[in-house]
N, C-alpha and C positions, 0 to 999 in steps of 0.2 A: 574231681578237681577240688582240693581243699585250699581255702583261701583265708587270709587274715584281712579284716577291715580295720583301717586305721582312721580314727575319728568317729564321733557318735552324734554329730549334728544333723541338720536337715538334709545335707547332700549325701551323707553316709546312708541315711534311711532311704533315699531315692535309689541308691545302688542296691541296698539290701532288698528292697521291693522288687527290683528288676532281676536280681540273682535268683529269687525264689521261683521265677518262671523259666529258668535255664536248666534243662535236665543235667543232673550230675554235679552241678555247682553246689558247694557246701562251705559255708562260712563257719570255721571251727574256733575262731578267736576274734575278739574285738579289742582294740586299744583306744584308750581315751586319756584325757588329762587328769580326771578325778575318778576315784573308785566308784563313788555313789552314782554318778551319771552314766558311767560306762556299764555298771552292773544293771542299771534300769533298762538300757537298750538291749543288753544281752538277754535279759528275761523277756522283753517284748518280742524279740525275734528268735528265741529259742537257741541262742548261741551258747555252746557248752563251756566256753572259757573266756574270761575277760582279764585285762591287765592294764596297768599304766606304763608298762615297759615293752617297747617294740621287740627287743631281743627275746623276751620270754614268749611272746606270741609266735614269733618266727620259729621257735624251737619246738612248737607243738608237733606231735607225730603226723607225718604225711603232708605237712604244709608245702605247697608248691609256689604260691604267689600271694602278693599283697596288693590291695587297692588303697591308695592314700587319699583321704579327704581331710587331712589335717591342715592347720594353718599354712598359708602360702610360704611364710618365712622359713619353714622347716622342710619343705618339699624336697629340695635338692639333697640335703643331708640324709633324710630318711630314705630317699630313693636309692642313693649310693649304698646306704647301710643294708637295704634289702637285697640288692644285687650282690654285694660282697658276701652276704650270707648264703648265696647260691640260689636265691628265689627270683622269680619274675615279678615285675612291678608295673602297675598302672598308676600314674600320678595325675590327680585331678588338675584341671587347668587353673593357673598356669603351672608348668613344670618347675618354674623358679621365678624369682622376682628380680633377676638380673641376667644379662647375657653370659657373664662369666660362670655363674652357677649352672645355667643351661648347658654350656659347653662342657662343664665337669660331668654332668649326667651323661651326655653323649659319649664322652671318653670312657666312663665307667661301663657303659653298655658294650662298647667295643671290646673292652678288656675282659669282661666277664662272659660275654656271649649270651646273656640273659635277654628275654623279651622285655623291653621297656617301652611303654606306651603313654602318651599324653591323653588326658581326658577331654579331647576336643569334640564335645558332643555335637556341635553343628555339622560336622562331617557325617554324622549318623542319623540326625533327625530325618524322618522320611520326606519332609517338605524340601529340605536342602538336597537330599539324595535325588529326588525327582528332577530338580533343576540340574544337578550335576550329570545325571544320566543323559539328559538331552543336550547338554553342552558337549559331552564326550561324543555323542552320536552326530554332532554337527547340526542339530536342529535349532539350537539357540546360541547366541553370542551375547555375553554380558556387556552392556554399555555403561551402566551406572548402578552401583549398589548403594542404596540410601538406607541408613540404619539409625534407629533411635534406641538407646539403652537408658532407661529411666528407673530410678529407685528413689525412695524417701528414706534416707539413712543418715541422719545427722548425729548419730551416736553409734557406739559399737554394739549393735544388735544384729542377730542373725535372722534368717528367713522365718524362724519360729517365734521371733520376738523375744529371744533370750540373749543375755549379755555375751559378747564375744571376748575372747582373751587376746585377740589380735586385730589389726586394722586392715580393712579391705582397701583396694586401690583401683581407681577407674582405668588407668593405663595398663598396668601389668596384669590385672585380672580381667576386667570386663571388656576392654578394648582388644585383648588377646583373642577372644572369640571371633571378632569381626576381622581382625588382621589376618588370622589364619584362614578363615572362610573365604575372604576375598582372594587371597593368593591361591588357595586350593581350587576355587571355582574358575579362575582365569588361567591357572597353570603357570603363572608368572610371579616373580617377586617384584614388589612395588619399586619403581625406579625413581619416583619423586614422592616425598612425604612431607607433611607439615602438621603442626599441632599448636593449639592455643589452650590455655587453661585459665579458669577464674581464680578468685581469691582463695588462699589457703585457709582451711579451718583452724581456728586458734588453738584448739585442743587436740584434734586428730592429726594435724600436721600434713594433711593431704588436700589437693584441689577437689572441690565438690562439683565442679562443672568443667567440661572439656569438649573441644571440637577437633576432629582429626580428618585430614584429607589425604588420599593416596591415589597414585596413578601408575599404571603398568606401562611397560615399553610399547605395547600394542595400542594403548590409548584408553583402556577401560578406567573408570574413576570410581572412587568410593568416598562417600560423605558420611561421617559418623558423629552423632551428637550423644554425649553421655552426661548424666547428672545424678547426684545423690540428693538433690534439692527438690525433686519433682514430687509434689503432693497431688497425685492423680493416678491414672492407670499406670501400673508398674510392669516392667519386663523389657524385653528386646524385640523389636519388630523390624523386619527386613523387607525392603521393596526392591525387587529385581527389575530393572528397566533393561529390556533386551531388544535385539533387532527384530524379534518375532514374538512380541508379547510382553506384558508386564505381570509380575507375580508378587504376591505378598505372603511372606512366611512368618508365622507366629508359632514358634517352637515346633511341634510336630504337625501342625495344620498348615495347609496351603490354600490360597485363594487367587483368583485372577485379578486383573486390575480393576474390575467392577465389583470386587468383593464376593464373587461367586465361588463356593467351595470346589476344590479339585480333589478327586478321590486318590489318596496316596496309600490306600490299604494294601495294594498289591506290590508296593515297592520293596517291602521286607517282611520278615516273619512276625514283626511286631510294629506298633506305632509309637513305642516308647524309645526315644533316642538313647537314653541311658542304658536301657536293657540291651539295645543293639550294640552299643559301645562295649559293654561287658561281654557280649557274645563274641565280638571280634577279638578281644583280648584273650579269652579262653581258647578260641579256635586257633589263634596264632601260636599259642603255647603247644597245643596238641599237635599241630601240623608242622611245628618247627620252622616257622617263617616269620618275616617281618610283618607287624600289624600295620593297618592303615592308622595314621597318626602316631607312628613310632616317634621316639624322642628325636631321632635324626630328621624325620620328615617335618616336624614342627619347629625345628631350629630356625629356619628362615623367618618364621613369625617372630621369634624372639629377637632375631637380628633387626627386624623392622621396628619392633618396639624399642629397642636400644637407640635406633636412629631417631625415632619420635621423641624419646626422652631427651636426647641431646638437643633436639630442635627447640625444646622448652626452656633451655638454659640461657 
């Protein structure tokens, strides 16, 4: 499987690290905004071709698919470009920063018949898979999902502390993880949603703090707090309050309500959620099937985000 990596930042490197552990996966080209930074990552990972032009990378011999870790604002346009070039595409979360663009992606997938997948890593983290498997088996029922998403990001800096060329967003990026996970774990689309946001940043033009609430028709609720102002432990932490236990998920790790670790090593072939996500993408292409987290499957999350955005106006 010959792939193109689009983007050369922190998340592209997470994918490149995961792909190295997948037999047969080969990144043959990487695309970035500037030649110098893209060439540096190509050298670091032994990628034979690099470019600042997506169409040039897609034209490399044998390329079947692309993984987009580019700025959110170009996800939809690039995703459509990849599919119209006859290639399969995985688009890092969020697949778009508007419902209209998400719908355009779904339409392009239906038209081209290519595999198009959203990078909804929470579906693949072993911690969340462990919970999902027990919900599906009828052993757990989610009552309340309590989530904290905290960063300290008062300027356009990425996870490596380098300047970004684009502006991140609490709702359309970081809340997207939880909105999709909540609806995936409950098997329902939220019937009631509400959102509050704090003051807008004078330069970035985005809210730096946000509170989101959701409820499903069956009564499960989700409480999500997000901040770019948090000067403390960073990341996203999930507390699953269920009818038969409480569980705390921190990325690929899972603990019970008393903070005792739960062994999730047998859930999948790896404990790296991004690697598992990439394995699903490649397997879906090889098997000619719809992947978990296809653009069609994650569209309800985009619809809920659109409703939340409208509630802020």
